[in-house]
C-alpha positions as CSV (number, residue, x, y, z in Angstrom):
1,X,0.0,0.0,0.0
2,X,1.0,3.6,-0.5
3,X,1.7,5.4,2.8
4,X,3.1,8.6,1.5
5,X,3.2,10.7,-1.7
6,X,4.8,14.1,-1.5
7,X,8.0,16.1,-1.2
8,X,11.1,14.4,0.2
9,X,12.3,15.9,3.5
10,X,15.8,15.6,2.1
11,X,15.5,17.8,-1.0
12,X,11.7,18.4,-1.7
13,X,11.7,16.2,-4.8
14,X,8.5,14.1,-5.1
15,X,8.8,10.7,-3.6
16,X,6.6,7.8,-2.7
17,X,6.6,5.4,0.3
18,X,5.2,1.9,-0.3
19,X,4.8,-1.1,2.0
20,X,4.8,-4.6,0.7
21,X,4.5,-7.9,2.6
22,X,5.6,-11.5,2.0
23,X,9.4,-11.1,2.1
24,X,11.4,-14.3,1.5
25,X,14.7,-12.7,2.5
26,X,16.7,-15.3,4.5
27,X,18.1,-12.6,6.9
28,X,15.0,-10.5,7.5
29,X,12.5,-13.2,7.5
30,X,8.8,-12.4,6.8
31,X,9.0,-8.7,7.5
32,X,6.8,-6.2,5.9
33,X,9.0,-3.9,3.8
34,X,9.0,-0.1,3.4
35,X,10.3,1.1,0.0
36,X,11.0,4.8,-0.4
37,X,11.4,5.7,-4.0
38,X,11.6,8.7,-6.4
39,X,8.1,9.1,-7.7
40,X,9.0,10.0,-11.3
41,X,12.4,8.3,-12.0
42,X,13.1,4.6,-11.9
43,X,15.5,3.5,-9.1
44,X,18.3,2.6,-11.6
45,X,17.9,5.9,-13.5
46,X,17.9,7.8,-10.2
47,X,21.1,6.2,-9.1
48,X,22.7,7.0,-12.5
49,X,21.6,10.6,-12.5
50,X,22.1,11.3,-8.8
51,X,18.4,11.8,-8.2
52,X,18.6,9.1,-5.6
53,X,19.6,11.8,-3.2
54,X,15.9,12.4,-2.7
55,X,15.5,9.0,-1.0
56,X,19.1,8.2,0.2
57,X,20.4,11.6,1.2
58,X,24.0,11.8,2.3
59,X,24.5,8.0,2.7
60,X,28.1,7.3,1.9
61,X,27.1,4.1,0.1
62,X,25.1,6.0,-2.6
63,X,26.8,4.9,-5.8
64,X,27.9,8.4,-6.8
65,X,29.4,9.1,-3.3
66,X,30.8,5.6,-2.9
67,X,32.6,5.8,-6.3
68,X,34.1,9.1,-5.4
69,X,35.4,7.9,-2.0
70,X,36.3,4.3,-2.9
71,X,33.7,2.9,-0.5
72,X,31.7,-0.2,-1.2
73,X,28.4,0.9,-2.8
74,X,25.0,-0.1,-1.4
75,X,24.3,-3.8,-1.6
76,X,20.7,-3.2,-2.8
77,X,20.3,-4.2,-6.4
78,X,18.0,-1.5,-7.6
79,X,17.1,-3.3,-10.8
80,X,15.5,-6.1,-8.8
81,X,12.9,-5.5,-6.1
82,X,13.0,-1.7,-6.1
83,X,12.4,-1.6,-9.8
84,X,9.5,-4.1,-9.5
85,X,7.9,-2.0,-6.8
86,X,8.4,1.2,-8.7
87,X,7.0,-0.2,-11.9
88,X,4.0,-1.5,-10.1
89,X,3.5,1.9,-8.6
90,X,3.7,3.5,-12.1
91,X,1.0,1.0,-13.3
92,X,-1.3,2.1,-10.4
93,X,-1.2,-1.4,-8.8
94,X,-1.1,0.0,-5.3
95,X,-3.8,2.6,-5.7
96,X,-6.5,2.2,-3.0
97,X,-4.9,-0.8,-1.4
98,X,-4.6,-1.4,2.3
99,X,-2.4,-3.8,4.2
100,X,-2.7,-5.5,7.5
101,X,0.6,-6.0,9.4
102,X,1.8,-9.5,8.9
103,X,5.2,-9.3,10.4
104,X,7.5,-6.7,11.9
105,X,8.1,-3.7,9.7
106,X,11.4,-2.9,8.1
107,X,11.8,0.8,7.8
108,X,13.8,1.1,4.7
109,X,14.1,-2.0,2.5
110,X,15.3,0.8,0.2
111,X,15.5,4.5,0.9
112,X,16.1,6.3,4.2
113,X,13.2,6.9,6.6
114,X,14.5,10.5,7.0
115,X,13.1,11.2,3.6
116,X,9.6,10.9,5.1
117,X,7.8,13.3,7.4
118,X,8.4,12.4,11.0
119,X,4.7,12.0,11.6
120,X,4.4,9.3,8.9
121,X,7.2,7.3,10.5
122,X,5.6,7.6,13.9
123,X,2.2,6.4,12.6
124,X,3.8,3.4,11.0
125,X,5.6,2.4,14.2
126,X,2.4,2.8,16.1
127,X,0.4,0.7,13.6
128,X,3.0,-2.1,13.7
129,X,3.5,-1.9,17.5
130,X,2.2,-5.4,18.1
131,X,4.6,-6.9,15.5
132,X,7.6,-4.6,16.1
133,X,9.9,-2.9,13.6
134,X,13.5,-2.4,12.6
135,X,14.8,0.9,11.2
136,X,18.1,2.4,9.9
137,X,19.1,5.9,8.9
138,X,22.3,7.4,7.5
139,X,20.9,10.9,8.3
140,X,21.5,10.5,12.0
141,X,23.3,13.8,12.3
142,X,20.2,15.8,11.2
143,X,17.3,13.4,11.7
144,X,17.4,13.2,15.5
145,X,13.7,12.7,15.7
146,X,14.3,9.1,14.4
147,X,16.5,8.0,17.4
148,X,13.6,6.3,19.1
149,X,12.7,4.3,15.9
150,X,16.0,3.8,14.0
151,X,19.6,2.7,14.4
152,X,22.2,5.1,13.2
153,X,23.9,3.5,10.2
154,X,27.7,4.1,10.6
155,X,30.7,2.8,8.8
156,X,33.6,3.6,11.1
157,X,34.4,3.4,14.8
158,X,34.7,7.2,15.1
159,X,31.3,7.6,13.6
160,X,29.9,4.9,15.9
161,X,31.3,6.8,19.0
162,X,30.0,10.1,17.7
163,X,26.5,8.7,17.1
164,X,26.4,6.8,20.5
165,X,27.5,10.0,22.3
166,X,24.3,11.7,20.8
167,X,22.0,9.0,22.2
168,X,21.8,6.7,19.2
169,X,22.1,3.0,19.1
170,X,24.2,2.1,16.1
171,X,24.4,-0.4,13.3
172,X,28.0,-0.5,12.0
173,X,29.2,-2.2,8.8
174,X,32.7,-3.3,9.5
175,X,35.0,-5.6,11.3
176,X,34.6,-7.5,14.6
177,X,32.5,-5.9,17.4
178,X,34.2,-3.8,20.0
179,X,33.0,-3.1,23.5
180,X,29.3,-2.3,23.6
181,X,28.7,-4.0,20.3
182,X,27.5,-7.5,19.2
183,X,27.5,-9.1,15.8
184,X,24.1,-9.2,14.2
185,X,22.6,-12.6,15.1
186,X,20.7,-12.8,11.9
187,X,23.8,-12.4,9.8
188,X,25.5,-15.0,7.6
189,X,28.7,-14.8,9.8
190,X,26.5,-15.7,12.8
191,X,24.9,-18.6,11.0
192,X,21.5,-16.9,10.6
193,X,20.7,-17.9,14.2
194,X,17.5,-15.8,13.9
195,X,15.8,-13.4,11.6
196,X,15.2,-9.7,11.8
197,X,11.5,-10.4,12.1
198,X,12.1,-12.5,15.2
199,X,15.0,-10.6,16.7
200,X,13.9,-6.9,16.7
201,X,17.1,-5.5,18.3
202,X,17.5,-2.9,15.6
203,X,14.5,-0.7,16.6
204,X,16.3,2.4,17.8
205,X,16.8,3.7,21.3
206,X,13.7,3.3,23.4
207,X,14.9,6.1,25.8
208,X,18.0,8.0,26.6
209,X,18.8,5.3,29.1
210,X,18.6,2.4,26.6
211,X,21.6,0.3,27.3
212,X,21.1,-2.4,24.8
213,X,24.1,-3.4,22.6
214,X,25.0,-1.7,19.4
215,X,25.1,-4.0,16.3
216,X,27.7,-4.8,13.7
217,X,27.7,-6.7,10.5
218,X,30.3,-7.5,7.8
219,X,29.9,-5.7,4.5
220,X,27.7,-7.7,2.1
């Protein structure tokens, strides 16, 4: 179903937020998935032109930024699921549809929740409260209203420490965990001991006193 159509909070360009259900992803399990997409340009075209800034913002793994810095680009293959969702949207396939929560909600199967109005994210978390959610944002320096819902996506230990000092719980792509971190239990390196749908650790900081561990995962 469509949960938002309007200007991106990152650059005012028109975007759309769409939730789908029935994921078969081994790591996430049967989570409902939120896709945040440019409303007028296909995901692949947006990546090529740089228009993906409307949904990915300053993420260092945006292809244009990753290429410039030598960082590994985003693992999401935009010509697979994001393209299918965008093309279905262009055909009007989601118009008027509603969706009942079936699993926990993944805030950002593609796109950053910071692109959406804060009230939209808050309503989604409330609607999925019985099932739970996971969420991630690279815009943690500017989207502090997401701390209670999302993990700060970080790539280095200095970034991790900076975000943690600002009250975020963090999700770091990198090497082995350090003090205060644990490896993602749903990851390949941990033998897929659980799924994101069952685990739910990556749901932000419930309060300023949330002392749960930060999470790490190897680049994939």
